[in-house]
C-alpha positions as CSV (number, residue, x, y, z in Angstrom):
1,M,65.2,-91.2,-58.3
2,K,62.0,-89.4,-58.1
3,R,61.3,-90.7,-54.5
4,T,64.8,-89.6,-53.4
5,V,64.1,-86.0,-54.7
6,I,60.7,-85.9,-53.0
7,S,62.2,-87.2,-49.7
8,S,65.1,-84.8,-49.9
9,Y,62.6,-81.9,-50.5
10,S,60.4,-83.0,-47.6
11,T,63.3,-83.3,-45.3
12,R,64.6,-79.8,-46.3
13,K,61.0,-78.3,-45.8
14,A,60.7,-80.0,-42.4
15,L,64.0,-78.6,-41.3
16,I,63.2,-75.1,-42.4
17,R,59.9,-75.3,-40.5
18,F,61.7,-76.6,-37.4
19,F,64.1,-73.7,-37.4
20,Q,61.3,-71.3,-38.0
21,Y,59.4,-72.6,-34.9
22,L,62.6,-72.7,-32.9
23,V,63.3,-69.0,-33.7
24,L,59.7,-68.1,-32.8
25,I,60.0,-70.0,-29.5
26,I,63.2,-68.3,-28.6
27,A,61.8,-64.9,-29.5
28,T,58.7,-65.5,-27.4
29,I,60.7,-66.6,-24.4
30,L,63.0,-63.4,-24.7
31,I,59.9,-61.1,-24.9
32,F,57.6,-62.7,-22.4
33,V,59.8,-63.9,-19.6
34,P,60.8,-60.4,-18.5
35,I,57.1,-59.4,-18.7
36,V,56.1,-62.4,-16.6
37,I,58.8,-61.7,-14.0
38,L,57.6,-58.0,-13.9
39,L,54.0,-59.1,-13.4
40,F,54.8,-61.7,-10.8
41,G,57.1,-59.1,-9.0
42,S,54.3,-56.6,-8.6
43,L,52.5,-59.3,-6.5
44,K,55.4,-60.1,-4.2
45,T,57.6,-58.3,-1.6
46,T,61.1,-57.1,-2.6
47,G,62.5,-60.0,-0.6
48,Q,60.6,-62.5,-2.5
49,M,61.6,-60.9,-5.8
50,Y,65.4,-61.4,-4.9
51,S,64.9,-65.0,-3.5
52,E,62.2,-66.4,-5.8
53,P,62.0,-64.2,-9.0
54,Y,60.5,-66.9,-11.3
55,T,57.9,-68.4,-9.0
56,I,54.1,-67.6,-9.0
57,P,53.3,-65.3,-6.1
58,N,51.5,-67.5,-3.5
59,P,49.7,-65.9,-1.9
60,P,49.6,-62.6,-3.9
61,H,50.9,-59.4,-2.2
62,W,48.5,-56.7,-3.2
63,D,49.9,-53.9,-1.1
64,N,52.1,-52.6,-3.9
65,I,49.2,-52.4,-6.4
66,I,46.8,-50.8,-4.0
67,S,49.4,-48.2,-2.9
68,I,49.9,-47.2,-6.6
69,I,46.3,-47.2,-7.5
70,T,45.4,-45.0,-4.5
71,S,48.2,-42.6,-5.2
72,P,47.0,-39.1,-6.7
73,T,50.4,-38.8,-8.4
74,F,49.9,-41.9,-10.6
75,W,46.4,-40.8,-11.9
76,N,47.9,-37.2,-12.6
77,L,50.6,-38.9,-14.8
78,M,47.9,-41.1,-16.4
79,K,45.8,-37.9,-17.1
80,N,48.7,-36.1,-18.7
81,S,49.6,-39.0,-20.8
82,I,46.1,-39.5,-22.1
83,F,45.8,-35.8,-22.9
84,V,49.0,-35.7,-24.8
85,T,48.3,-38.9,-26.6
86,I,44.8,-37.8,-27.8
87,I,45.8,-34.4,-29.0
88,T,49.1,-35.7,-30.7
89,T,47.2,-38.5,-32.5
90,T,44.4,-36.2,-33.7
91,G,46.7,-33.5,-34.9
92,A,49.3,-35.8,-36.5
93,V,46.6,-37.9,-38.3
94,M,44.8,-34.7,-39.6
95,I,47.9,-33.1,-40.8
96,S,49.5,-36.2,-42.3
97,A,46.2,-37.0,-44.2
98,M,45.9,-33.5,-45.6
99,V,49.6,-33.3,-46.7
100,S,49.4,-36.8,-48.2
101,F,46.3,-35.9,-50.2
102,V,48.0,-32.8,-51.7
103,L,51.2,-34.6,-52.5
104,A,49.4,-37.8,-53.9
105,R,46.5,-36.2,-55.8
106,L,47.3,-32.5,-56.7
107,R,49.7,-31.1,-59.2
108,F,51.8,-28.0,-58.2
109,R,55.2,-26.5,-58.8
110,G,57.8,-27.8,-56.3
111,K,55.8,-31.0,-55.5
112,N,58.8,-33.2,-55.7
113,F,60.9,-30.9,-53.6
114,V,58.3,-30.9,-50.8
115,F,58.0,-34.6,-51.0
116,N,61.7,-35.0,-50.8
117,L,61.9,-32.7,-47.7
118,F,59.5,-35.1,-45.8
119,T,61.6,-38.0,-47.1
120,I,64.7,-36.4,-45.6
121,G,62.9,-35.8,-42.4
122,M,62.8,-39.6,-41.8
123,M,66.6,-39.8,-41.8
124,F,66.9,-37.7,-38.6
125,P,65.5,-39.5,-35.6
126,I,64.3,-37.5,-32.7
127,N,67.4,-38.5,-30.6
128,V,69.5,-36.5,-33.0
129,A,67.3,-33.5,-33.5
130,I,66.0,-33.0,-30.0
131,L,68.6,-30.4,-29.0
132,P,68.0,-28.1,-32.0
133,V,64.2,-28.5,-31.4
134,Y,64.6,-27.6,-27.8
135,L,66.6,-24.4,-28.8
136,V,63.8,-23.5,-31.2
137,L,61.3,-23.9,-28.4
138,I,63.4,-21.6,-26.2
139,Q,63.4,-19.0,-28.9
140,L,59.6,-19.3,-29.3
141,D,59.3,-18.9,-25.5
142,K,61.0,-15.5,-25.9
143,L,58.3,-14.5,-28.3
144,G,55.5,-15.4,-25.8
145,F,54.5,-18.9,-27.0
146,N,55.2,-20.6,-23.6
147,L,56.2,-24.0,-25.1
148,V,58.9,-25.0,-22.7
149,D,57.6,-26.7,-19.5
150,S,54.2,-27.1,-21.2
151,L,52.2,-30.1,-22.5
152,T,51.5,-28.0,-25.6
153,G,55.3,-28.0,-26.4
154,V,55.4,-31.7,-26.0
155,I,52.4,-32.2,-28.3
156,M,53.9,-30.0,-31.0
157,V,57.3,-31.8,-31.0
158,Q,55.6,-35.2,-31.1
159,I,53.4,-34.2,-34.0
160,A,56.3,-32.8,-35.9
161,F,58.4,-36.0,-35.6
162,Q,55.3,-38.2,-36.5
163,L,54.6,-36.5,-39.8
164,S,57.4,-37.7,-42.2
165,G,56.8,-41.5,-41.8
166,N,53.1,-41.3,-41.7
167,I,52.9,-39.0,-44.7
168,M,55.0,-41.6,-46.6
169,I,52.5,-44.4,-45.5
170,L,49.3,-42.4,-46.4
171,S,50.7,-41.1,-49.7
172,S,50.8,-44.6,-51.1
173,F,47.2,-45.2,-50.2
174,F,45.9,-41.9,-51.6
175,T,48.0,-42.6,-54.8
176,S,46.4,-46.0,-55.1
177,V,42.8,-44.6,-55.4
178,P,41.8,-44.9,-59.1
179,T,41.8,-41.6,-61.0
180,E,38.4,-42.3,-62.4
181,I,36.9,-41.8,-58.9
182,Q,38.5,-38.4,-58.7
183,D,37.3,-37.4,-62.3
184,S,33.8,-38.5,-61.5
185,A,33.8,-36.5,-58.3
186,Y,34.9,-33.4,-60.0
187,I,32.3,-33.8,-62.8
188,D,29.7,-34.0,-60.0
189,G,30.9,-30.7,-58.7
190,C,33.2,-31.7,-55.9
191,S,35.9,-29.3,-54.8
192,N,39.2,-30.6,-53.7
193,F,38.3,-30.4,-50.1
194,D,35.0,-32.2,-50.8
195,F,36.7,-35.0,-52.6
196,F,39.3,-35.3,-49.8
197,W,36.7,-35.2,-46.9
198,R,33.8,-37.1,-48.4
199,I,35.5,-39.7,-50.7
200,M,39.1,-40.1,-50.0
201,L,39.0,-40.3,-46.3
202,P,36.4,-43.2,-46.1
203,L,38.4,-45.1,-48.7
204,V,41.6,-45.0,-46.8
205,K,40.1,-45.5,-43.4
206,P,42.1,-48.7,-42.8
207,A,45.3,-46.8,-43.4
208,L,44.1,-43.9,-41.1
209,A,43.3,-46.4,-38.4
210,A,46.7,-48.0,-38.7
211,V,48.6,-44.7,-38.6
212,A,46.6,-43.5,-35.6
213,S,47.3,-46.7,-33.7
214,L,51.1,-46.4,-34.4
215,I,51.0,-42.7,-33.3
216,I,49.1,-43.6,-30.1
217,I,51.7,-46.2,-29.1
218,A,54.6,-44.0,-30.0
219,S,53.2,-41.0,-28.1
220,W,52.2,-43.0,-25.0
221,N,55.6,-44.6,-24.7
222,D,57.6,-41.4,-25.5
223,L,60.1,-40.5,-22.7
224,L,62.7,-38.3,-24.6
225,V,60.4,-35.3,-25.5
226,P,58.7,-34.9,-22.1
227,L,62.1,-35.4,-20.4
228,I,63.6,-32.5,-22.4
229,V,60.6,-30.2,-22.5
230,L,59.0,-30.5,-19.1
231,N,60.3,-29.4,-15.7
232,S,57.2,-29.3,-13.5
233,N,56.3,-32.5,-11.7
234,E,52.6,-32.0,-12.2
235,L,53.1,-32.0,-16.0
236,W,54.9,-35.3,-16.2
237,T,53.7,-38.0,-18.4
238,L,53.7,-41.7,-17.4
239,P,57.0,-42.7,-19.0
240,L,58.8,-39.7,-17.3
241,G,57.0,-40.3,-14.1
242,T,58.0,-44.0,-14.2
243,M,61.7,-43.1,-14.7
244,Q,61.5,-40.7,-11.8
245,F,59.6,-43.3,-9.6
246,Q,62.4,-45.9,-10.4
247,G,65.0,-43.4,-9.2
248,Q,63.1,-42.6,-6.0
249,W,62.3,-46.2,-5.0
250,S,65.3,-47.9,-6.5
251,Q,65.6,-50.3,-3.5
252,D,62.0,-51.4,-3.6
253,L,61.8,-53.6,-6.7
254,A,58.3,-54.9,-5.9
255,L,56.9,-51.4,-5.7
256,I,58.7,-50.4,-9.0
257,S,57.3,-53.6,-10.7
258,A,53.8,-52.7,-9.6
259,F,54.1,-49.1,-10.9
260,V,55.5,-50.4,-14.3
261,T,52.9,-53.0,-14.6
262,L,50.0,-50.6,-14.1
263,S,51.7,-48.1,-16.5
264,A,51.8,-50.6,-19.2
265,I,48.3,-52.0,-18.9
266,P,46.7,-49.2,-21.1
267,T,49.1,-49.8,-23.9
268,V,48.7,-53.6,-23.8
269,I,44.8,-53.3,-23.8
270,F,44.9,-50.9,-26.7
271,Y,47.3,-53.0,-28.8
272,F,45.0,-56.1,-28.4
273,F,42.1,-54.1,-29.8
274,A,44.1,-52.4,-32.5
275,E,46.3,-55.2,-33.7
276,K,44.1,-56.1,-36.7
277,Q,43.9,-52.4,-37.7
278,I,47.6,-52.0,-37.6
279,V,48.4,-55.1,-39.6
280,S,45.6,-54.7,-42.2
281,G,46.3,-51.0,-42.6
282,I,50.0,-51.3,-43.2
283,T,49.8,-54.5,-45.4
284,A,46.8,-53.5,-47.5
285,G,48.9,-51.5,-49.8
286,S,46.2,-50.4,-52.2
287,V,42.5,-49.3,-52.2
288,K,40.3,-50.9,-54.7
289,G,37.8,-48.8,-56.5
């Protein structure tokens, strides 16, 4: 009887593991096959893409890659995306950290109301709120702020929509810091800002790195905000430029593949370097004192 139970348990465990690996294999195929086709397509001619979409390019056709790399338009798009991403990430991380510290460690009237406001903000995705935001930008333009058709407008909108979720993440980390550390700091003469800047930020550094990584990826890949805010070609970011490029060269699939591949390379490289920070920062859940 005991052997039967053990055998049944082992069989069930093996079946569960088999289906887990099966799901992982299917997911991997669904994710990577389009990427491989895109990469191979960037090294083929359009005719080869139609006739041999799944084959390794032999020999590689480098003309598409070279034409994109030598295009000033591509590097202007890259420059705009880098600028927007750096400023958005810096601003969103700084504001999120300061607000999270106040909500997690300080007491003041209306604290729960403010916290609930940021929670409600997570319920309205940018797709739903982009039209009211654009109307606000137009009204601010009339006051002389010049945010429409401006990278500053894109940055401000991206920062605003990054705050709610990141404040929720960082608040849990700030809350997990033992109160004894705060009491000791205040006894030693630290002000609230000194405690935040010198003690709290180093303690929650993994969470800050994770939040910054998520913001970088979201900002770099954002298409909707630049599409709504920007009009001038010289201000376009890479996602917006890629969409326009696809419309302009819709018949040349190989050239489009080369453009999309080169546009995705910075994100892929960044993710490989930031993967550990993202996973460890989000899953850590607490800070040990």
